[in-house]
N, C-alpha and C positions, 0 to 999 in steps of 0.2 A: 709734284714732279721731283724725282730724285736728282742729285747733283750730276750723276753720269748722264741721265736722260736729258737734262738741261744742256749739258755740254754737247751731247750728240746733236741736239737741235742747232746749237750755235755752230757746231762743226759743219753742218749741212749748209747753213747760210754762208759760212766762210768759203766752202767749196764753190758755191754759186758765184761768190765774188771773184773767185779765181777765173771762172769762165767768162765773166762779163765785166769785171772791175779791176782793181789794183790791190797791191799789198796794203796800201793805206786803208782801204775798205776792210780788209781782213783784220787789221789791227783794231779798227773801230768796232768790229764785231766782237773781238776778244774783250775789249774794254767794256762793251755793253753787257756781255755775259758776266764779267767780274763785278760790275756795278750791281747787277741783280743779286748775285751771290753774297756780296758784302752787306747789302741791306738786310739780309736774313741772318747775319752772324751776330749772335747776342753779345759776344765778347767785344765787338766793335762799339756797340751802344753803351755797354756797361763801362767801357774804358773812356769814352768820349763825352757822353751827355752829362754825367756828374761833374766832370772837370769844367765843362762849358758853363754849367749852372753856377759853380763856384766862382769862375771868372766874372760872370755877369753880376753876381752879388758884390764882389770886390769892387768892380768898376762903378756900379750904380751908387755905391756909398763912398766913393773916393773923392776927397776934396781936390786932389791933384788934377783930375780930369775937368772938374768944374772951373778950375782956375785958368785953364787954357784960353787964349784970347781969340781963337777962331774955331769954326766948326771943323775945318780940315785938321787942325791940331787935335781936336777932341776925338775924332774918329781914328786918327793915327795912334793916339794913346790907347784907345780901345783895342786896336788891332795888335799892338805890341803885347799887352797883358794877356789877351786871348791866346796869342801865339805862345807865350811863355808857359801858361798854365795848361792849355788844352792839347797842344801838339804832342806832348809827351805821351798822352793817351793814344794818339794815332800810331806812334812808333811801337807801342806795346801791342796794339791790336793788329797791326798790319805786318808784323815781323814774319809771319808765316807765308807771305805772298809767293815767294820764289820756291819754297819747299813744299807747299800745300798740294800742288798738282801731282807731283810724284807720289806723295803719300796716298792720294786717292786712286792711283792706278790709271791716270789719264794721260800718261806720257806718250803712248803710241798715237792717240788722237791728236795731241798737240803737234807731234812730229809730222803728221800728215797734212797739217794746215799750210797754206801758201806763205804765211808770214815767216820771217826769219826768226832765229832764236831771240835776237834783240827786239824784234817787233812783237813777239808774243809776250816777252817780259815787260815791254813798255805798256802794252795793252792791259796786262794784268795789274800793273802798278797804277796806271792812270784811272782805270775803272774803279778799283778799290778806293783810291784816294778821293775820287769824285764823290763816292757815296759817303765817305767819312766826313768830308768837308761840307756836305750839303746843309746840315744844321748850322754850321759856322757861317756859311754864306748867308743863310736866312737871317741869322742874328745881326750880321753886319748891315744888311739891307734895312732891317728894323731900326738899328741904331742911326743909320744915315737918315732915314725918314724922320726919326724923332728930332734930330738936330736941325733938319730942314725946317721943321715947324717951330721948335723951341727957340732957335737962334735966328730964324728968318733968313736962312741961307740956302737958296735953291741948289747950290753946288755941293751941299753936304752929302747927298745921296751918291753923287758921282765920286766924291772923295772916299766914301765908304767902299765902293767897288774897287777903286784904285788901291786902297789900303789892304783889302782882302787879297788882291792879286799880287801885290808887291811885297807885302809883309808876311802874311800868313801862308800863302801857297808855297813860296820858295822854302820856307823853314820846314813845312810839313813834308814837302817833296824830298828834301835832304834827309830828314830823320827817317822817313819810311823807307827810303832807299838804303840807308845805312843799316837799319834794323833787318830788312829783308836780306841784305848781303851778308850780314853777320850770321844770320841763321843758316847760311850755307856752309859755315865753318864750325860753328859751335851749336850745342843743343838749343832748341827753341826757347826754353825758359831762361837760359843764360843770355841769349841774344836780347830778350825782352828787358831783362834787368840791365844789361850793358847799354842798351839804347837809352833807357831812362837816365842812367848815370852820365852818359856822354852828353845828352841834351842839356842837363843842368850845368855840367862843366863848361859847355860852350856858350851858355846864355845867362847864367846867374852866379857863377863861381868866380868872382872878381879877384885878380891877384893883388888888388889894392887892399882887400879885406884879409885874405889869406895869402901869404907869400909863396904861392905855388903857381907855376906857369899855367895860363888859361887863355883860350881865345876870346873870352868875354870882354867886350869893349873894343875889340879889334875888327878889322875888315873880314876876319874869318868867322865871326859870330853870325848865326842864322836868326838871331832874335828879331831883326828888323828895325832895331833902334836907329841905325844910321838912316834908313829909308824914311821912317816916320819923322825924324828930326830934320833931315836935309830937304825933303820934298813937301812935307806937310806942316812943318813948324812946331811939331810936338816937343815938349820938354824931354830932353834925353835922360836915359837912365844910366847906361854904361858907355855909350858910344863916345869914343875919343879918350876914354879913361883906361884903356888897356895897355899892355906891354908886350913887345917893345913898341916904342913910339913910332917907329918906321911904318908899322902896319896899324897904327891907331891914330889916324889924322883927325883933325877937328871936323865935326859933322858939317856937311855942305851938300849941295846938289851933286857935285862931282864925286865926293866920297860915298854918297848914297848909291850912285850908279856902280861905283867900283865894288862896294859891298855886295850888291845884288848879283853882279857878274861873278864874283868869287864864289858865292854860295851856289850858283848854278853850275859853275865849273867843278866844284867839289862833288856835286850830285852826279855830274857826268862821269867823273873819275870812278866813283863808287859803282855806278851802273856798269861801267866798262869792266870792272873787277868781277861783278856778279855775272855778267855775260860770259866772260872768259871761264869762270868757274863752272857754269852750267854746260858750256861746250866741252870742257875737259871731261866732265863726269857723265856724258851721254852714255 
């Protein structure tokens, strides 16, 4: 089935949802279509799976993880490192999400669906991201299961799910939204390079090491360090060591929540910019 044929089928399901359902259903149909298309994209797997394998090897051989005093802290540590290493691949692979449809000549079909511009864009992003994060989610479940048995902690599997949802997903959502938005303004290859640079600037480029302003270690960082430390008890990497100190509080349950909210707000702002750009360029 060609891409256009597949989209035609999705469009017919969306039209049926208009007659008997809601816009939410239409968004879900868009997301389902994008999920299927993303699973067939070789660039996605070439960008994500090797990085996920590298992260797994690093973590499996890391004495730092083994030194954590609880299963929750261990799965939190896994989530942070996976986020740091693997999410950059998601940004590179998914940078074309908002520009891809126009390039395939499917704009008219999209415009005829009942979902709004924002709804179509949200479905596109969510469906693609769900496909990209599927192997990451599977790995986190395996890690949680391992620590459930190895540490005798029945809660480890639950903490692995929490770590995936609160550490990895927000960071991946922020970077993929940034990359997709950037591609609306600059050539796609430039957007991909820029997204990789921005990711490491926000998560690993500490101003304590190089005297240059950076969100790393602050509430603005999408690394998930605050969340894993404040909620799961993991040993922090950069959280609380950023500058200025006003936005780099000591890790705690409250600062973890603040960090998560800030990352989601940044994502919403970027999505709003992308939506406005798409509407202007209709």
